[in-house]
C-alpha positions in Angstrom: 96.1 24.6 131.9 98.3 25.5 128.9 102.0 25.1 128.7 104.4 25.8 125.8 107.4 23.4 125.7 110.6 24.4 123.9 113.1 21.7 122.9 116.7 22.5 122.6 120.1 20.8 122.1 123.3 21.7 124.0 126.9 21.7 122.9 127.3 18.0 124.0 124.4 17.0 121.8 122.0 16.4 124.8 118.4 17.5 124.4 116.4 19.3 127.1 113.1 21.0 127.5 112.1 24.4 128.8 108.4 24.7 129.8 106.5 27.9 130.4 103.0 27.8 131.9 100.1 29.9 130.7 101.6 31.5 127.5 99.6 34.4 126.0 96.5 33.4 124.0 97.7 34.7 120.7 101.2 33.1 120.8 102.7 33.1 117.3 105.5 31.4 115.5 107.3 34.7 115.4 107.1 34.9 119.2 108.6 31.5 119.5 111.5 32.2 117.1 112.2 35.5 118.9 112.5 33.6 122.2 114.4 30.7 121.0 116.8 32.9 119.0 117.5 34.9 122.2 118.1 31.7 124.2 120.6 30.3 121.7 122.4 33.6 120.9 122.7 35.0 124.5 123.8 32.0 126.4 121.2 32.5 129.2 120.7 28.8 130.1 123.5 26.3 130.8 121.8 22.9 131.0 124.2 20.2 132.0 126.8 23.0 132.2 126.9 23.4 128.4 126.0 26.1 126.0 122.6 25.9 124.2 123.3 25.4 120.5 120.1 24.4 118.7 116.4 24.9 118.8 114.7 21.6 118.0 111.0 22.5 118.2 108.1 23.7 120.3 104.6 22.5 121.2 101.6 23.9 123.0 100.2 21.5 125.5 96.7 21.9 126.9 95.7 19.8 129.9 92.1 19.4 131.2 91.7 18.0 134.7 88.5 16.6 136.1 88.0 15.6 139.7 86.6 12.2 140.4 84.3 12.4 143.5 
């Protein structure tokens, strides 16, 4: 499973993460900056009741799970 995690900071200087499962295979830095710019400029999330003010970074996480029988 693949997940992209976006880290932001709010107006009270608290950091938080938004995770999106199964991003497209050819995700680019441009895609990430478009999304994060939209989030910070359009006030669509209110973590802890505060405005999102800053994008801190993103990471792509790949998890492999193996059953143990």
